[in-house]
N, C-alpha and C positions, 0 to 999 in steps of 0.2 A: 437670478435671484427669485423671480416670480414663480418659477417652477418649484423651487425648494419650499416656498411658502404654501403652495398648493399641496405638496406632499406632506408638509407639516400639518396643515389643516386636516388632510385626509386621515392622518394618524390620530389626531385629537378626536375627530368625528368617530372613527372606528372604536376608539377606547371608550368614549362616552356612550355610544350606542350599546356596546357590550355591557357596560355597567348598568344602564337603564334596563336592559334585558334581564340582567341578574336580579335587579330590584323586583321586577314583575314575577320572575320565576320563584324567588325566595318568598314573596308574599303569599304564595299558594302551596309550595311544596310541603311544608309541615302540616298545613290544614288538610290537604288532600289525603295524607296518611291516616287521618281520623276517619276517612271514608274508605279506607283500605285500597287506595289507589295511588299510584305514582304519578308524577306530572306527565311523563310520556304516555301513560295509559289514558289519563283524562284528556290530554291533547288529542289523542287518537279518537276517543269517544266523541269529542266535540266536532272533529272533522267529519266523522260519519253522521253525527246528529245534524250538522249543517247541510251536508250534501246528499244525504240519503245513501242508499247502497253505492259503494264507491270502490274502484279497483285498489288493491293494496299498493300498487305502484304509485297511484296518485296520492295516497296518504303519505307515503314516504317523501314524495315531492313537496307536498304541502308543509310537512314538518321538517324538511331538509335533513333527513336521516337516511341511512342505507336501507335497501330492501331487506337485508338480513335482520336489521334492527326491528323493522315493522313486522316481519314474520314472527319474531319472538314476542313482541308486544301483543299482536293479535292472537297468538297461541295462548298467552296468559289470559287475555280478555275472554277468549272462547272457553277456557277452563272455568272461569268465573260465571259463565253463561250470560255475559253482557253483549257478546258479538257472535254472529255465526257467519261462516263463509258460504257463499252461494255462487254458482256458476253464472256467468253473464249469458243472457239470452241471445245477444248479438254475436258474441264470440266466445265459444266454449273454452278457449284457451285462457280467458281472463277470469280471475277469481275476484269476487266482490266481497267486501265486508259490510255487514248489515247489522244494525242494532236489534237485539232481542227485546221483548217487552221489559225484561229485567234491566237491560242496558238503558232503555228509554227512561225507566223509573229512576235509575241511578243518576243519569244526567240531569233530569228534572229536579232531583233532590239536591245535587251538589252545585248546580249552576248559579242560583241566586247568591249564595255566599261567595262563590268564586268571583262573580262580577263585582260584588261589593268590595272585595279585597283589591281587585284591579283598579276600581274607581278610587280607592283610598290612596293608591300610588299616583294616579294621574290627576287627582283633585287639586294639586298644587298649581295647575294651569287653569287659565280661564277657558271658557267654551271656545272663544276665538283662537286662543293659543293651541287648544287641542285640535281644532280643524286645520290650522296652519301646519302643525306638526304632522298630522296625517297626510296632508298634501305633499309636504317635503319628503316624507318617508316613501310615499308612493312614487315620487319622482326618482328617488334613489333606486327603488326596486325596478323601475323602468318598464 
């Protein structure tokens, strides 16, 4: 009986985490379109902005999408002149994505509103609850 309860709890947790993820995603998707960006494009720009020049494979791992998906996203960001591909100095087989000055400007312009919308979703929690939730999610991500 205890095993069934754990499985039932796991199903409820998975469902609620997915719904919360949708809340955050929906809070920004429409707004990002005003900046001529899709959510995956902005997510990719944020990963590059946060990490500096980064291998495409690592972007796909961070965003939990396929390599083919990241290739398409980076292709489009490159066409918009937000990102450029550069070869790694350590391993020339590795291709890195790097923000252009136009890409840096775009992130700087979009980020404040983006963060405010995210905060609008999470402001239902106290500061202590936010910290506790982060800790619990980190534990699940292991």
